[in-house]
C-alpha positions in Angstrom: -0.1 0.0 0.1 2.7 2.5 0.8 4.9 1.5 -2.3 1.9 2.2 -4.3 1.3 5.2 -2.7 4.6 6.7 -3.4 4.7 5.4 -7.0 1.7 7.5 -7.4 3.2 10.5 -6.0 6.2 10.0 -8.1 4.2 9.3 -11.4 2.0 12.4 -10.7 4.9 14.7 -11.3 5.8 13.0 -14.4 2.3 12.4 -16.3 -1.3 12.9 -16.4 -3.3 10.6 -14.3 -6.3 9.0 -16.3 -9.3 10.2 -14.6 -11.6 7.8 -12.7 -14.7 6.9 -14.4 -17.1 8.8 -12.2 -17.0 11.1 -9.2 -20.9 10.3 -8.4 -23.6 9.0 -10.3 -23.8 12.2 -12.3 -20.5 13.8 -12.2 -17.6 12.7 -14.6 -13.9 13.9 -14.5 -13.2 15.4 -17.9 -9.8 17.2 -18.6 -11.7 20.3 -19.4 -13.9 20.5 -16.0 -16.1 18.0 -14.9 -19.2 16.9 -16.9 -22.5 16.0 -16.0 -23.4 12.4 -17.4 -26.2 12.2 -19.8 -26.7 15.7 -20.1 -24.1 17.2 -22.8 -23.3 19.6 -20.1 -19.9 20.6 -18.2 -18.6 22.2 -15.0 -15.8 23.9 -17.4 -12.6 25.5 -15.7 -13.1 28.9 -15.9 -16.4 29.0 -14.7 -16.7 31.4 -12.0 -16.5 30.1 -8.4 -20.2 30.7 -7.3 -21.5 28.9 -10.2 -19.1 26.2 -10.0 -19.5 25.4 -6.0 -23.6 25.4 -6.9 -23.4 23.2 -9.7 -21.4 20.6 -7.8 -23.0 21.0 -4.6 -26.3 20.3 -6.2 -24.9 16.7 -6.7 -22.3 16.2 -3.7 -24.0 18.0 -1.3 -22.7 20.9 0.8 -18.9 21.3 0.9 -17.4 19.7 4.1 -14.2 21.9 3.7 -13.5 25.6 2.2 -9.8 27.1 2.5 -7.8 29.7 0.9 -8.2 32.9 -0.7 -6.0 33.7 -3.9 -6.3 29.9 -4.5 -9.2 28.3 -3.0 -9.6 24.7 -2.4 -13.4 23.6 -1.8 -13.7 19.8 -0.7 -16.8 17.5 -0.5 -17.0 14.2 1.5 -16.8 12.0 -1.6 -12.8 13.0 -1.7 -13.6 15.3 -4.8 -11.5 18.5 -4.5 -12.2 22.0 -6.5 -9.5 24.4 -6.9 -10.2 28.2 -8.0 -7.6 30.8 -8.9 -9.3 34.3 -8.3 -13.0 33.6 -8.9 -12.5 31.0 -11.5 -12.7 27.2 -11.3 -9.0 26.1 -12.4 -9.0 22.4 -11.4 -10.0 19.4 -10.0 -8.8 16.3 -8.0 -10.4 13.2 -7.4 -8.9 9.4 -6.5 -5.4 10.4 -7.2 -6.7 12.1 -10.5 -6.2 16.0 -11.4 -6.7 18.0 -14.4 -6.4 21.6 -14.9 -4.1 24.1 -12.8 -4.1 22.9 -9.2 -3.0 25.6 -7.1 -1.7 25.8 -3.3 -3.5 27.7 -0.9 
């Protein structure tokens, strides 16, 4: 288990990890944001912070954490993390995978 985690950390700096199949019954990680399954809609990178949080929260429930100012990280009970630079959705991380530009609070 530790070896597996160490390998994942090392590889995360070298290559993009393939996104997991789905975050929830309706949210699907994508390279340009988060897709809403079966609708053709997405919560795309660049979306305003208020709209992105409201959209994800409608599927995931209320965030369980919200930290940072210039780099804001909003976390959900599922393990999904949304990253915002300024007022724009810039990245997500979930189950060891990431997409977008992850900022550090």
